[in-house]
SELUMTOR-262461 format. One record per residue: residue number from 1; x negated, y, z of N, C-alpha, C, O in turn; residue in one letter. Coordinates in steps of 0.2 Angstrom, whole numbers. Layout:
BEGIN
ROTOR    k   n_px   n_py   n_pz  ca_px  ca_py  ca_pz   c_px   c_py   c_pz   o_px   o_py   o_pz  r
ROTOR  NUM      X      Y      Z      X      Y      Z      X      Y      Z      X      Y      Z  A
...
end
This chain:
BEGIN
ROTOR    k   n_px   n_py   n_pz  ca_px  ca_py  ca_pz   c_px   c_py   c_pz   o_px   o_py   o_pz  r
ROTOR    1     -4     -6      0      0      0      0     -4      6      0     -9      7      4  M
ROTOR    2     -3     11     -4     -7     17     -4     -5     22      1      0     21      5  T
ROTOR    3     -9     27      2     -8     32      7     -2     37      5     -1     42      9  D
ROTOR    4      1     36      0      7     41     -2     12     41      3     16     46      3  S
ROTOR    5     13     36      7     18     35     12     17     41     17     22     43     20  K
ROTOR    6     11     43     18     10     48     23     13     55     21     13     60     25  Y
ROTOR    7     14     56     14     16     62     12     24     63     10     26     67      7  F
ROTOR    8     27     58     13     35     58     12     38     64     16     35     68     20  T
ROTOR    9     44     66     14     47     72     16     48     72     24     50     66     26  T
ROTOR   10     47     77     27     47     77     35     55     76     37     59     79     33  T
ROTOR   11     56     74     42     63     73     45     63     77     51     58     79     54  K
ROTOR   12     69     78     54     70     82     60     67     78     66     67     72     66  K
ROTOR   13     63     82     70     60     79     76     54     76     74     51     72     78  G
ROTOR   14     51     77     68     44     74     67     39     76     72     35     71     73  E
ROTOR   15     38     82     74     33     84     78     33     80     85     28     77     87  I
ROTOR   16     40     79     87     41     75     93     39     68     92     36     64     97  F
ROTOR   17     40     65     86     39     58     85     31     57     84     28     52     87  E
ROTOR   18     28     62     81     21     61     80     17     62     87     12     58     88  L
ROTOR   19     20     66     91     17     67     98     17     60    102     12     58    105  K
ROTOR   20     23     57    101     23     50    104     19     45    101     16     41    105  S
ROTOR   21     18     45     95     14     40     91      6     42     93      2     37     94  E
ROTOR   22      4     48     93     -3     50     95     -5     48    102    -11     47    103  L
ROTOR   23      0     47    106     -1     45    113      0     37    114      0     35    120  N
ROTOR   24      1     34    109      2     27    109     -4     23    111    -10     25    110  N
ROTOR   25     -4     18    115    -10     14    118    -13     10    112    -19      8    113  D
ROTOR   26     -9      9    107    -12      4    102    -16      9     97    -14     14     94  K
ROTOR   27    -23      7     96    -27     10     91    -24     11     84    -25     17     81  K
ROTOR   28    -21      6     81    -19      7     75    -13     12     74    -12     15     69  E
ROTOR   29     -9     12     79     -3     16     80     -6     24     80     -3     28     76  K
ROTOR   30    -11     25     84    -14     31     84    -17     33     77    -16     39     75  K
ROTOR   31    -21     29     74    -24     30     68    -18     32     62    -19     37     59  K
ROTOR   32    -13     28     62     -8     30     58     -5     36     59     -3     40     54  E
ROTOR   33     -4     38     66     -1     45     67     -6     50     65     -3     55     63  A
ROTOR   34    -12     50     66    -17     55     64    -17     56     57    -17     61     54  V
ROTOR   35    -16     50     53    -16     51     46    -10     55     43    -10     59     39  K
ROTOR   36     -4     53     47      2     57     45      1     65     47      3     69     43  K
ROTOR   37     -3     66     52     -4     73     54     -8     76     49     -7     82     47  V
ROTOR   38    -13     73     47    -18     76     42    -14     77     35    -15     82     32  I
ROTOR   39    -10     72     33     -6     73     27     -1     79     27     -1     82     22  A
ROTOR   40      2     80     33      6     86     34      2     92     33      4     97     30  S
ROTOR   41     -4     92     37     -8     98     36    -11     99     29    -11    105     27  M
ROTOR   42    -12     94     26    -15     95     19    -10     98     14    -11    102     10  T
ROTOR   43     -3     97     15      2    100     11      5    107     14     10    109     12  V
ROTOR   44      1    109     19      3    116     21      8    116     27     10    122     29  G
ROTOR   45      9    111     30     14    111     36     10    112     42      4    110     43  K
ROTOR   46     13    116     47     10    118     53     11    112     58     16    111     61  D
ROTOR   47      5    109     60      5    104     65      0    106     70     -2    102     74  V
ROTOR   48     -1    113     71     -5    115     76     -3    113     83     -7    113     88  S
ROTOR   49      4    112     84      7    111     91      4    104     93      5    103     99  A
ROTOR   50      1    100     89     -1     93     91     -8     94     93    -11     88     94  L
ROTOR   51    -11    100     93    -18    100     95    -21     96    101    -25     92    100  F
ROTOR   52    -18     97    107    -21     93    112    -20     85    111    -24     82    114  P
ROTOR   53    -14     83    108    -13     76    107    -18     73    102    -21     68    103  D
ROTOR   54    -20     77     97    -25     75     92    -32     75     95    -36     70     94  V
ROTOR   55    -33     80     99    -40     80    102    -41     74    107    -46     71    108  V
ROTOR   56    -36     72    110    -36     66    115    -38     60    111    -40     55    114  N
ROTOR   57    -37     60    104    -38     54    100    -46     54     98    -48     49     95  C
ROTOR   58    -50     59    100    -57     59     99    -60     53    103    -66     51    101  M
ROTOR   59    -58     51    108    -61     46    113    -60     39    110    -56     35    112  Q
ROTOR   60    -64     38    104    -63     32    101    -70     30     97    -74     35     96  T
ROTOR   61    -71     24     96    -77     22     93    -76     20     86    -80     17     82  D
ROTOR   62    -69     21     84    -67     20     77    -69     26     72    -67     31     73  N
ROTOR   63    -74     25     68    -77     30     64    -72     34     59    -72     40     59  L
ROTOR   64    -67     30     57    -62     32     52    -57     37     56    -56     43     54  E
ROTOR   65    -55     35     62    -51     39     66    -55     45     68    -52     51     68  L
ROTOR   66    -61     45     70    -65     51     72    -65     56     67    -65     62     68  K
ROTOR   67    -67     53     61    -67     58     55    -61     62     54    -61     68     52  K
ROTOR   68    -55     58     55    -49     62     54    -47     67     59    -45     73     57  L
ROTOR   69    -49     65     65    -48     70     71    -53     76     70    -51     82     71  V
ROTOR   70    -59     75     67    -64     80     66    -61     85     61    -62     91     61  Y
ROTOR   71    -58     82     56    -55     86     50    -50     90     52    -50     96     50  L
ROTOR   72    -46     88     57    -40     92     60    -43     98     64    -41    103     63  Y
ROTOR   73    -48     96     68    -52    101     72    -55    107     68    -54    113     69  L
ROTOR   74    -58    105     62    -61    110     58    -56    115     55    -57    121     54  M
ROTOR   75    -50    112     54    -44    116     51    -41    121     56    -39    127     54  N
ROTOR   76    -40    119     62    -36    122     67    -41    126     73    -38    130     76  Y
ROTOR   77    -47    124     73    -51    127     79    -51    134     79    -51    137     84  A
ROTOR   78    -52    138     73    -52    145     73    -46    148     75    -46    153     79  K
ROTOR   79    -40    145     74    -34    148     76    -32    146     83    -27    149     86  S
ROTOR   80    -35    141     86    -34    139     92    -40    138     96    -42    133     99  Q
ROTOR   81    -44    144     97    -51    143    100    -51    141    107    -55    137    109  P
ROTOR   82    -46    143    111    -46    140    118    -44    133    119    -47    130    123  D
ROTOR   83    -40    130    114    -39    123    114    -45    119    111    -46    114    114  M
ROTOR   84    -49    122    107    -55    119    104    -60    118    109    -64    113    108  A
ROTOR   85    -60    121    114    -65    120    120    -64    113    123    -69    110    125  I
ROTOR   86    -58    111    122    -56    104    125    -60     99    121    -62     93    124  M
ROTOR   87    -63    100    115    -66     95    112    -74     95    113    -77     91    111  A
ROTOR   88    -76    100    116    -84    101    117    -87     95    120    -92     93    118  V
ROTOR   89    -84     93    126    -88     87    129    -88     81    125    -93     78    125  N
ROTOR   90    -83     80    121    -83     74    116    -89     75    111    -92     71    109  T
ROTOR   91    -89     81    108    -94     83    103   -101     82    106   -105     78    102  F
ROTOR   92   -102     84    112   -109     83    115   -110     76    116   -116     73    115  V
ROTOR   93   -105     72    118   -106     65    119   -107     61    113   -112     57    112  K
ROTOR   94   -104     63    107   -105     60    101   -111     61     98   -114     57     94  D
ROTOR   95   -114     67    100   -121     68     97   -126     64    100   -132     64     98  C
ROTOR   96   -125     60    105   -129     55    108   -127     48    107   -129     43    111  E
ROTOR   97   -122     47    103   -119     40    102   -124     36     99   -129     38     95  D
ROTOR   98   -123     29    100   -128     24     97   -128     24     89   -132     22     86  S
ROTOR   99   -122     26     87   -121     26     79   -123     32     76   -120     37     78  N
ROTOR  100   -128     32     72   -131     38     69   -126     42     65   -126     48     64  P
ROTOR  101   -121     38     62   -116     41     58   -111     46     62   -109     51     60  L
ROTOR  102   -110     43     68   -106     47     73   -110     53     75   -107     59     76  I
ROTOR  103   -116     52     77   -121     58     79   -121     63     73   -120     69     75  R
ROTOR  104   -122     61     67   -122     66     61   -115     69     60   -115     75     59  A
ROTOR  105   -110     66     61   -103     68     60   -102     74     65    -99     79     64  L
ROTOR  106   -104     72     71   -103     77     77   -106     84     76   -103     89     77  A
ROTOR  107   -113     83     74   -116     89     73   -114     93     67   -114     99     67  V
ROTOR  108   -112     90     62   -110     93     56   -103     97     57   -102    102     55  R
ROTOR  109    -99     93     61    -92     96     63    -93    102     67    -90    108     66  T
ROTOR  110    -97    102     72    -99    108     77   -101    114     73   -100    119     74  M
ROTOR  111   -105    112     68   -108    118     64   -103    121     59   -103    127     57  G
ROTOR  112    -98    117     57    -92    120     53    -87    123     57    -83    127     54  C
ROTOR  113    -86    122     63    -81    125     67    -84    132     69    -88    133     74  I
ROTOR  114    -81    137     66    -84    144     67    -80    148     73    -77    153     72  R
ROTOR  115    -82    145     79    -79    148     85    -84    149     90    -88    145     92  V
ROTOR  116    -85    156     92    -91    158     96    -91    154    102    -96    152    105  D
ROTOR  117    -85    152    105    -85    149    112    -88    142    111    -90    139    116  K
ROTOR  118    -88    139    105    -91    132    104    -98    133    102   -102    128    104  I
ROTOR  119   -100    138     98   -106    139     96   -112    138    101   -117    135    100  T
ROTOR  120   -110    141    107   -115    141    112   -117    134    115   -122    133    118  E
ROTOR  121   -112    130    114   -113    123    116   -116    119    111   -118    113    113  Y
ROTOR  122   -117    121    105   -120    118    100   -128    117    100   -131    112     98  L
ROTOR  123   -131    122    104   -138    122    104   -142    116    106   -146    113    102  C
ROTOR  124   -140    113    112   -144    108    114   -143    101    110   -148     98    108  E
ROTOR  125   -137    100    108   -136     94    104   -139     95     97   -142     90     94  P
ROTOR  126   -139    101     94   -143    102     88   -150    101     89   -153     98     84  L
ROTOR  127   -153    103     94   -160    103     95   -162     95     95   -167     93     93  R
ROTOR  128   -158     91     99   -159     84     99   -158     81     92   -162     76     90  K
ROTOR  129   -153     83     88   -152     80     82   -157     82     77   -159     78     72  C
ROTOR  130   -161     87     78   -166     89     73   -172     85     74   -177     84     70  L
ROTOR  131   -172     81     80   -178     77     82   -176     70     82   -179     65     84  K
ROTOR  132   -170     68     79   -167     62     80   -171     57     76   -174     58     71  D
ROTOR  133   -171     50     79   -175     45     76   -172     43     69   -176     40     65  E
ROTOR  134   -166     45     67   -163     43     61   -163     49     56   -161     54     58  D
ROTOR  135   -166     48     50   -167     53     45   -160     56     43   -159     62     41  P
ROTOR  136   -155     52     43   -148     54     41   -146     60     46   -143     65     44  Y
ROTOR  137   -147     59     52   -145     64     57   -149     70     56   -147     75     57  V
ROTOR  138   -156     69     55   -160     75     55   -158     79     49   -158     85     49  R
ROTOR  139   -157     76     43   -155     80     37   -149     83     38   -148     89     35  K
ROTOR  140   -144     80     41   -138     84     43   -139     90     48   -136     95     47  T
ROTOR  141   -143     89     53   -144     94     57   -148    100     54   -147    106     56  A
ROTOR  142   -152     99     49   -155    104     46   -150    109     42   -151    115     43  A
ROTOR  143   -145    106     39   -140    110     36   -136    114     41   -134    119     40  V
ROTOR  144   -135    111     47   -131    114     52   -135    120     55   -131    125     57  C
ROTOR  145   -142    120     54   -145    126     56   -143    132     52   -142    138     54  V
ROTOR  146   -143    131     46   -141    136     41   -134    139     42   -132    145     42  A
ROTOR  147   -129    134     44   -122    136     46   -122    140     52   -119    145     53  K
ROTOR  148   -126    138     57   -127    142     63   -130    149     62   -127    153     65  L
ROTOR  149   -134    149     58   -138    156     56   -132    161     54   -132    167     55  Y
ROTOR  150   -128    158     50   -123    162     47   -118    165     52   -115    170     51  D
ROTOR  151   -117    161     57   -113    163     63   -117    168     68   -114    173     70  I
ROTOR  152   -123    166     70   -127    170     74   -134    169     73   -137    164     75  S
ROTOR  153   -137    174     69   -144    173     67   -148    174     73   -154    171     73  A
ROTOR  154   -146    178     77   -150    180     84   -151    173     88   -156    172     90  T
ROTOR  155   -146    169     88   -146    163     92   -151    158     89   -155    155     92  M
ROTOR  156   -151    158     82   -155    153     79   -162    155     80   -167    151     81  V
ROTOR  157   -164    161     80   -171    164     81   -173    163     88   -178    161     89  E
ROTOR  158   -168    165     92   -170    164    100   -171    157    102   -175    156    106  D
ROTOR  159   -167    153     99   -167    146    101   -173    142     98   -174    136     99  Q
ROTOR  160   -177    145     93   -182    141     90   -181    137     84   -185    132     83  G
ROTOR  161   -175    137     82   -172    132     77   -176    133     70   -177    129     66  F
ROTOR  162   -178    140     69   -182    141     63   -188    137     63   -190    134     57  L
ROTOR  163   -192    137     68   -198    133     69   -197    126     68   -201    122     65  D
ROTOR  164   -191    123     71   -190    116     70   -188    114     63   -190    109     60  Q
ROTOR  165   -185    119     59   -184    118     52   -190    118     48   -191    113     44  L
ROTOR  166   -195    122     50   -201    122     47   -205    116     48   -209    113     44  K
ROTOR  167   -204    113     54   -208    107     56   -205    101     51   -209     96     50  D
ROTOR  168   -199    101     50   -196     96     45   -198     96     38   -197     91     35  L
ROTOR  169   -202    101     36   -205    101     30   -211     96     29   -213     94     24  L
ROTOR  170   -213     93     35   -218     88     36   -215     81     37   -218     76     39  S
ROTOR  171   -208     81     37   -205     75     39   -207     69     34   -208     70     28  D
ROTOR  172   -206     63     37   -208     57     32   -203     55     27   -204     52     23  S
ROTOR  173   -197     58     28   -191     56     24   -190     62     19   -189     68     21  N
ROTOR  174   -191     61     12   -190     66      7   -183     70      8   -183     76      6  P
ROTOR  175   -178     66      9   -171     69     10   -171     74     15   -167     79     15  M
ROTOR  176   -174     73     21   -174     77     26   -178     84     24   -176     89     26  V
ROTOR  177   -184     83     21   -188     88     18   -183     93     13   -183     99     14  V
ROTOR  178   -179     89      9   -175     92      4   -170     97      8   -169    103      6  A
ROTOR  179   -167     94     13   -162     98     17   -165    104     21   -162    109     21  N
ROTOR  180   -171    103     23   -175    108     27   -176    114     22   -175    120     24  A
ROTOR  181   -178    112     16   -180    117     11   -174    121      9   -174    127      9  V
ROTOR  182   -168    117      8   -162    120      6   -159    125     12   -157    131     10  A
ROTOR  183   -160    123     18   -158    127     24   -162    133     24   -159    139     25  A
ROTOR  184   -169    132     24   -173    138     24   -172    143     19   -172    149     20  L
ROTOR  185   -171    141     13   -169    145      7   -163    149      8   -163    155      6  S
ROTOR  186   -158    146     11   -151    149     12   -152    154     17   -149    160     17  E
ROTOR  187   -156    153     23   -157    157     28   -161    163     25   -160    169     27  I
ROTOR  188   -166    162     21   -170    167     19   -166    172     14   -168    178     15  N
ROTOR  189   -162    170     11   -157    174      7   -153    178     11   -151    184      9  E
ROTOR  190   -151    176     17   -146    179     21   -150    184     26   -147    188     29  A
ROTOR  191   -157    183     27   -161    187     31   -161    194     29   -162    195     23  S
ROTOR  192   -162    198     34   -162    205     33   -170    208     33   -171    213     31  Q
ROTOR  193   -174    203     35   -181    205     36   -185    206     30   -189    210     29  S
ROTOR  194   -183    203     24   -186    204     18   -193    200     18   -196    200     12  G
ROTOR  195   -194    196     23   -200    192     23   -199    185     22   -194    182     25  Q
ROTOR  196   -203    181     18   -202    174     17   -203    170     24   -207    172     27  P
ROTOR  197   -198    165     25   -199    162     31   -204    157     31   -207    155     36  L
ROTOR  198   -206    154     25   -212    149     24   -218    152     20   -217    155     15  V
ROTOR  199   -224    152     23   -230    154     20   -232    148     15   -233    143     17  E
ROTOR  200   -232    150      9   -233    145      3   -241    145      2   -243    147     -3  M
ROTOR  201   -244    141      7   -251    140      6   -252    133      3   -247    129      2  N
ROTOR  202   -258    131      2   -259    124     -1   -257    118      3   -255    114      0  S
ROTOR  203   -257    119      9   -255    114     14   -248    112     13   -245    107     12  V
ROTOR  204   -244    118     13   -237    118     13   -234    115      6   -230    111      6  T
ROTOR  205   -238    118      1   -236    116     -6   -237    108     -7   -233    105    -10  I
ROTOR  206   -243    106     -4   -244     99     -5   -239     94     -2   -237     89     -4  N
ROTOR  207   -237     96      4   -232     93      8   -225     92      4   -222     87      3  K
ROTOR  208   -223     98      1   -217     98     -3   -218     94    -10   -213     91    -12  L
ROTOR  209   -223     95    -13   -224     91    -19   -224     84    -18   -222     80    -22  L
ROTOR  210   -227     81    -12   -226     74    -10   -219     72     -9   -217     67    -12  T
ROTOR  211   -215     76     -6   -208     74     -5   -205     75    -12   -200     71    -13  A
ROTOR  212   -206     80    -16   -203     80    -22   -204     74    -27   -200     72    -31  L
ROTOR  213   -210     71    -26   -212     65    -30   -207     59    -28   -207     55    -32  N
ROTOR  214   -205     59    -22   -201     54    -20   -193     55    -20   -189     50    -19  E
ROTOR  215   -191     61    -23   -184     62    -23   -182     61    -31   -186     60    -35  C
ROTOR  216   -175     60    -31   -172     60    -38   -169     66    -39   -169     71    -35  T
ROTOR  217   -166     67    -45   -163     73    -47   -156     74    -43   -153     79    -43  E
ROTOR  218   -154     69    -40   -148     69    -36   -150     71    -28   -145     72    -24  W
ROTOR  219   -156     72    -27   -158     74    -20   -155     81    -18   -156     85    -22  G
ROTOR  220   -152     82    -13   -149     88    -11   -154     94    -10   -158     93     -5  P
ROTOR  221   -154     99    -13   -157    105    -11   -165    106    -13   -167    111    -13  G
ROTOR  222   -168    100    -14   -176    101    -14   -178    105    -21   -182    109    -21  L
ROTOR  223   -175    103    -27   -177    106    -33   -175    113    -33   -180    117    -35  Y
ROTOR  224   -169    115    -32   -168    122    -32   -171    126    -26   -173    132    -27  P
ROTOR  225   -172    123    -21   -176    126    -15   -183    127    -17   -186    133    -16  G
ROTOR  226   -186    122    -20   -193    123    -22   -194    128    -28   -199    132    -28  L
ROTOR  227   -189    129    -32   -189    133    -37   -190    141    -35   -193    145    -38  A
ROTOR  228   -186    142    -29   -186    148    -26   -192    150    -22   -194    155    -20  G
ROTOR  229   -195    144    -19   -200    145    -14   -207    144    -17   -212    148    -14  Q
ROTOR  230   -208    140    -22   -215    139    -24   -217    145    -29   -218    144    -35  L
ROTOR  231   -219    150    -26   -221    156    -30   -229    157    -28   -231    155    -23  Q
ROTOR  232   -233    159    -33   -240    161    -32   -241    165    -26   -237    170    -25  P
ROTOR  233   -246    164    -22   -248    168    -16   -250    175    -19   -254    175    -24  E
ROTOR  234   -248    180    -15   -250    187    -18   -258    188    -17   -260    193    -18  G
end
């Protein structure tokens, strides 16, 4: 059966029914309920009243369900900033989950939620994710730094995230290097200083060329990033 069933016409009392299903003890019932909520949200229906009920569904090890809940949070957090704080503890906990996909999902979502009250809680989890043992988490965290810079450039600079990004240029994984270059390029364009963030000396260029050699044309960010960064030294 396809997911089209989730987009059927709403009926009277739907919010009440969804609230009941979201608080069901059975995982499958919860997942089905969240899918219905996301479907309603996708077609423009207001399901913000279900915010606390959806947030309660974050406490799960089911990756599909967690992705759906995070999608809902990204959509409504800005309009419900006080409610979004409810999700902070779970975000922080997920950034230390044993599953690298959940760690990456958590730090990515925190970077996409443009709420000042949440941003301040992002720093420590982001710092850890930038040094994570898994390259998928590190490359996701690199992009998150650029998103955070767009929200609060001062915070990124004060917290030393720019230096951590520069350190990732020496990462053993070429995709991590690619995302670090992309993030630094994006930050450099947004910066008001007018000064390049990375000094393009022979050591740095050799590191980037080594990573470039291991990337494909599908690698995110490295080729356009290098195009803008590999300029002759003055």
